N, C-alpha and C positions, 0 to 999 in steps of 0.2 A: 463650597462643599463641592465635592466630585459624584458624581453619581455612580453606584454601585450595579454592578448585574448577578445579583443572585435570584435565583430560579431555584424555587421549590416544588417541589411533586405536584404535579396537576397547574403549574403555572408557565409550561412551555408553551401555551399557544397552540397545542396539537403538536407539538414538535417533540423529537425523542433526542435522548442523547447519540452522540457517535463517536468513536474514535476513530484517526485515519494517520497514517505514515505514508512518508516518500518512499519508494522503491529506488536506491541509489545503483548507478555502476562504477564501481572500482576499477579499473583497467590496472592497475599496479599500485598495487597497495602500499608500496615501500613509499610513494607519492603523495598519497591520499588525495589526489585530484580524482573528481566525480561529476557525472553528471545524471538528473533524475530521467528515470526511466519506467515512473510508473505510481499506482497509490493503492494503498489497500484501505478500505473501509468497514469498518465493524460495527454493527448498532445490536448491542442486546436485546432491546425494547421490542424490535421484529426479528431477532432471531437471523440477521443479515450480516454475511462476510462476502465481500467481492475484490476486485482486484482487475486493473485496467493497466497494461501497458502499452508504452510508446517507443522502441527505440530510436535514438537518433543517428544512423550509422553514421555519417559524416564528422558530427561533434566526437563521436566514439575513439574514431578513427584519429582524428584531430589530437588526442589525448594518448594515444598508445597505436601506432600504424599498424602494429602487429597483435592486434585484438584478434581475439577467440570471438569473431562477431555470431557464428554459428551456436556457439557453445552458451553464449550469452542470451542470445535468443529462447535457447532449448530453456534457459534457469528460469527466464520470465514467464513463460508459457507454463513449468511446472508450478510455479507461483499461482497463474491463475489456477490450474487445474486444481490445487488444493482449494482455493477460494471455492470452487464450483462443487468439491465434494463427490460423490458417486466414485466410479473408477477410475476417474482423474487424478482422485485425492489419493490414489495409494495406501499408503497405513493410516493416513489421516482419514479415511474415508468416513469410519465410524465415530469420528468426534465431533462437538457439535461446532456451531461458529465460532464461538468464543475461544475453544481450546483450540482450532486452526489458526485464527487471528493471532494467538499468545503465542505459538509456535512460529509462523513466519516473521512476528517483530523482535524475536529473541534474536540478542547480538550476534554477531558472525565475523569472521573475518575472510570473506568469500568475495568474489569478482562483484555479486550483487547483494546488496547489503540495506536492511531496512534504518530507514532515519528514526527520529526521535516520534515519539505519540503524542499527537494534539486532539485535540476535543473539539466539539460544535454543538450545535442542536439542527436538526432537519426534520421535515415531514416523510423526507423521498431519499433512503440512502442512498439509491441506485443511481438516482439524479445529482447527487451531491458527490458520486465518484466520478462520474463524467463532467462534472463542473471542475472539480478539482484535479483532472487530468489535462482540462483545458488551461486551467490556471497554472498551474505548477510543472507540467511537463513538456506539453507540446509547443 
C-alpha cells in the first residue's frame, strides 16, 4: 500500500500552503527555447507574494546572440516591482498579494513568461523563495 500525502486543515505542522511558478526567458518565441530566470512565490495565509530573479546573460546569449539583455532585465525588474507593491507596482499597487500573483502568472507570449504553477508547504515563504531560486534558477 502506498502512503498518501493528504494534509487537512491544522495538520500542516505550522506550515502554510504556497504556490510558485518559474519565470522563463524565451528569447525567440518561434524556437521555444528558454532559460529559467526567476521564481514567483505566493502564500495566501501569510499574504505574501515575492519574486527573485537571476539572469544568466551567457546562457541567454547562447540561445540568441541578438537578445535584448537590457530589455529582459527591465522586464524581470518589473515583475519584482509588482510583487513588492507600492509605487514599484504601478497600477497593481492597490491589488492584494493574490491578485498580483494571479496577474503575473497569467499566460503570455512575450520574452519573459511564467511557467506552470506548483504548490508546497512552508513556514517561511521568503526563505522558500530563496531556496527555489537556488535550486531552479542559479
